[in-house]
N, CA, C and O of each residue as an XYZ file, in Angstrom:
292
protein
N      38.130      4.649     20.937
C      37.352      5.650     20.232
C      38.060      5.642     18.681
O      39.258      5.614     18.397
N      36.784      5.679     17.717
C      37.614      5.730     16.486
C      37.265      6.851     15.797
O      36.186      7.416     15.972
N      38.082      7.212     15.037
C      38.261      8.677     14.483
C      37.382      8.530     12.931
O      37.689      7.649     12.127
N      36.581      9.245     12.740
C      35.855      9.037     11.234
C      36.558     10.413     10.566
O      36.760     11.517     11.072
N      36.842      9.906      9.252
C      37.231     11.101      8.434
C      36.227     11.559      7.524
O      35.207     10.921      7.263
N      36.537     12.706      7.031
C      35.629     13.778      6.183
C      35.482     12.724      4.937
O      36.341     11.899      4.626
N      34.237     12.916      4.293
C      34.190     12.138      2.933
C      35.093     12.536      1.889
O      35.256     13.753      1.976
N      35.647     12.123      1.093
C      36.654     12.513     -0.048
C      35.519     13.445     -1.071
O      34.316     13.307     -1.295
N      36.394     14.285     -1.474
C      35.617     15.211     -2.571
C      36.464     15.286     -3.742
O      37.685     15.216     -3.596
N      35.943     15.421     -4.896
C      36.604     15.548     -6.350
C      36.798     16.992     -6.474
O      35.954     17.856     -6.236
N      38.145     17.180     -6.921
C      38.630     18.735     -7.469
C      38.226     18.847     -8.733
O      38.335     17.832     -9.421
N      37.768     19.855     -9.247
C      37.649     19.790    -10.898
C      38.829     20.036    -11.468
O      38.855     19.948    -12.696
N      39.744     20.301    -10.948
C      41.130     20.344    -11.643
C      41.931     19.221    -11.530
O      43.134     19.248    -11.792
N      41.324     18.213    -11.147
C      42.028     16.922    -10.794
C      42.025     15.991    -12.275
O      41.052     15.718    -12.978
N      43.330     15.653    -12.452
C      43.353     14.635    -13.739
C      42.730     13.430    -13.814
O      42.672     12.786    -14.861
N      42.119     12.971    -12.472
C      41.546     11.813    -12.338
C      40.248     12.091    -12.515
O      39.794     13.227    -12.371
N      39.376     10.815    -12.923
C      37.943     11.128    -12.931
C      37.311     10.811    -11.714
O      37.750      9.942    -10.961
N      36.235     11.516    -11.471
C      35.234     11.520    -10.275
C      34.711     10.195    -10.426
O      34.442      9.616    -11.478
N      34.556      9.634     -8.826
C      33.896      8.407     -8.993
C      32.357      8.665     -9.274
O      31.688      9.547     -8.736
N      31.916      7.757    -10.197
C      30.464      7.633    -10.471
C      29.418      6.721     -9.564
O      29.577      5.503     -9.483
N      28.524      7.287     -9.006
C      27.685      6.713     -8.323
C      26.860      5.507     -9.269
O      26.643      5.802    -10.445
N      26.477      4.375     -8.845
C      25.759      3.387     -9.622
C      24.514      3.916     -9.943
O      23.967      4.585     -9.066
N      23.958      3.767    -10.980
C      22.182      4.156    -11.225
C      21.393      3.296    -10.348
O      21.708      2.109    -10.264
N      20.549      3.689     -9.783
C      19.563      2.986     -9.001
C      18.718      2.108    -10.282
O      18.234      2.511    -11.340
N      18.794      0.629     -9.611
C      17.780     -0.058    -10.519
C      16.211      0.032    -10.094
O      15.936      0.128     -8.898
N      15.329      0.005    -10.937
C      13.775     -0.042    -10.303
C      12.968     -1.305    -11.029
O      12.981     -1.537    -12.238
N      12.344     -1.980    -10.124
C      11.839     -3.236    -10.454
C      10.252     -3.087    -10.165
O       9.905     -2.509     -9.135
N       9.382     -3.550    -10.971
C       7.772     -3.637    -10.459
C       7.491     -5.040    -10.184
O       8.173     -6.034    -10.432
N       6.261     -4.916     -9.578
C       5.935     -6.423     -9.463
C       5.249     -7.057    -10.505
O       4.391     -6.558    -11.233
N       5.778     -8.405    -10.521
C       5.495     -9.396    -11.747
C       6.493     -9.221    -12.632
O       6.365     -9.695    -13.760
N       7.602     -8.544    -12.289
C       8.419     -8.304    -13.390
C       9.515     -9.794    -13.662
O       9.993    -10.383    -12.692
N       9.701    -10.100    -14.640
C      10.697    -11.325    -14.664
C      12.004    -10.710    -14.652
O      12.181     -9.635    -15.224
N      13.028    -11.374    -13.982
C      14.209    -10.944    -13.600
C      15.246    -12.195    -13.950
O      14.903    -13.323    -14.303
N      16.481    -11.752    -13.777
C      17.502    -13.091    -13.815
C      18.810    -12.710    -12.764
O      19.482    -11.701    -12.976
N      19.020    -13.381    -11.917
C      19.902    -13.212    -11.002
C      21.312    -14.375    -11.263
O      21.245    -15.574    -11.534
N      22.412    -13.603    -11.087
C      23.620    -14.316    -11.318
C      23.773    -15.408    -10.642
O      24.548    -16.242    -11.111
N      23.208    -15.645     -9.600
C      23.350    -16.484     -8.392
C      22.064    -17.563     -8.491
O      22.184    -18.782     -8.615
N      20.977    -16.917     -8.416
C      19.653    -17.890     -7.968
C      19.212    -18.182     -9.433
O      18.577    -19.229     -9.553
N      19.424    -17.461    -10.578
C      18.779    -17.835    -11.829
C      17.310    -16.889    -12.151
O      17.037    -15.756    -11.755
N      16.699    -17.603    -12.811
C      15.403    -16.897    -13.415
C      14.218    -16.882    -12.325
O      13.995    -17.890    -11.655
N      13.531    -15.806    -12.187
C      12.558    -15.515    -11.034
C      11.695    -14.354    -11.452
O      11.940    -13.617    -12.407
N      10.632    -14.261    -10.620
C       9.572    -13.053    -10.726
C       9.398    -12.392     -9.317
O       9.252    -12.934     -8.222
N       9.457    -11.011     -9.671
C       9.267    -10.088     -8.438
C       8.030    -10.274     -7.982
O       7.034    -10.002     -8.652
N       7.991    -10.840     -6.591
C       6.607    -10.742     -5.879
C       6.354     -9.624     -4.845
O       5.272     -9.624     -4.258
N       7.245     -8.699     -4.586
C       7.165     -7.794     -3.384
C       8.071     -6.855     -3.620
O       9.120     -7.153     -4.190
N       7.805     -5.591     -3.221
C       8.776     -4.527     -3.426
C       8.674     -3.709     -2.189
O       7.593     -3.365     -1.710
N      10.041     -3.354     -1.598
C       9.826     -2.470     -0.070
C      10.412     -1.216     -0.197
O      11.576     -0.995      0.138
N       9.621     -0.344     -0.690
C      10.088      1.177     -0.806
C      11.492      1.367     -1.411
O      12.345      2.010     -0.799
N      11.717      0.842     -2.539
C      13.069      0.791     -3.181
C      14.201      0.546     -2.557
O      15.308      0.867     -2.990
N      13.932     -0.172     -1.264
C      15.228     -0.631     -0.421
C      15.460     -1.962     -0.603
O      16.634     -2.316     -0.496
N      14.480     -2.947     -0.900
C      14.729     -4.521     -0.982
C      13.301     -4.947     -1.547
O      12.232     -4.357     -1.387
N      13.561     -6.143     -2.261
C      12.599     -6.788     -2.813
C      12.479     -8.100     -2.713
O      13.560     -8.662     -2.536
N      11.273     -9.000     -2.778
C      11.240    -10.275     -2.568
C      11.070    -10.955     -4.307
O      10.362    -10.509     -5.210
N      11.805    -11.913     -4.324
C      11.899    -12.311     -5.632
C      11.696    -14.039     -5.514
O      12.444    -14.679     -4.776
N      10.640    -14.697     -6.296
C      10.296    -15.910     -6.307
C      11.189    -16.578     -7.554
O      11.154    -16.342     -8.761
N      11.969    -17.469     -6.803
C      12.894    -18.234     -7.905
C      12.467    -19.724     -8.345
O      13.161    -20.545     -8.946
N      11.009    -19.869     -7.843
C      10.662    -21.286     -8.008
C      10.501    -22.232     -7.061
O       9.429    -22.710     -6.687
N      11.673    -22.514     -6.649
C      11.774    -23.570     -5.415
C      12.188    -22.817     -4.163
O      12.346    -23.425     -3.104
N      12.373    -21.459     -4.264
C      12.539    -20.698     -3.057
C      12.280    -19.141     -3.271
O      12.375    -18.676     -4.407
N      11.962    -18.353     -2.211
C      12.005    -16.948     -2.252
C      13.194    -16.232     -1.662
O      13.682    -16.785     -0.676
N      13.802    -15.020     -2.102
C      14.993    -14.626     -1.813
C      14.724    -13.147     -1.746
O      14.244    -12.533     -2.699
N      15.038    -12.598     -0.622
C      14.960    -11.163     -0.287
C      16.311    -10.344     -0.706
O      17.344    -10.368     -0.037
N      16.116     -9.529     -2.064
C      17.341     -9.078     -2.319
C      17.263     -7.309     -1.973
O      16.344     -6.522     -2.199
N      18.448     -7.109     -1.421
C      18.647     -5.595     -1.004
C      19.196     -4.682     -2.193
O      19.846     -5.138     -3.133
N      18.895     -3.489     -2.056
C      19.099     -2.562     -2.849
C      20.746     -2.266     -2.642
O      21.180     -2.167     -1.494
N      21.557     -2.142     -3.689
C      21.560     -1.698     -5.115
C      21.180     -3.015     -6.104
O      21.115     -2.804     -7.315
N      20.979     -4.100     -5.690
C      20.470     -5.115     -6.536
C      21.599     -5.818     -7.625
O      21.319     -6.285     -8.729
N      22.833     -5.761     -7.047
C      23.782     -6.183     -7.675
C      23.631     -7.758     -8.368
O      23.234     -8.581     -7.543
N      23.822     -8.179     -9.421
C      23.655     -9.470    -10.053
C      22.171     -9.430    -10.474
O      21.815    -10.546    -10.853
N      21.313     -8.622    -10.522
C      19.778     -8.927    -10.841
C      19.858     -7.934    -12.082
O      20.302     -6.788    -12.134
N      19.353     -8.645    -12.951
C      18.978     -7.911    -14.218
C      17.451     -8.200    -14.930
O      16.885     -9.281    -14.766
N      16.951     -7.265    -15.617
C      15.641     -7.505    -16.227
C      15.817     -8.292    -17.398
O      16.862     -8.467    -18.025
N      14.490     -8.824    -17.665
C      14.485     -9.631    -18.940
C      13.440     -9.209    -19.704
O      13.231     -9.725    -20.802
């Protein structure tokens, strides 16, 4: 049996900064993008803001949200 702990919460009186959630990136069909690993590509499919299909020329890659390493051009 595994024990799950409650999520941590930030106290307003804490001297440490509260953790910041990364902003969600939004991409549209046909938008040109650059990926740190795959290079330049074009968005060819979007799945309800959870994943997208990007054509990098020689291959297509399904990238899952939060789209780390992916940047708009």
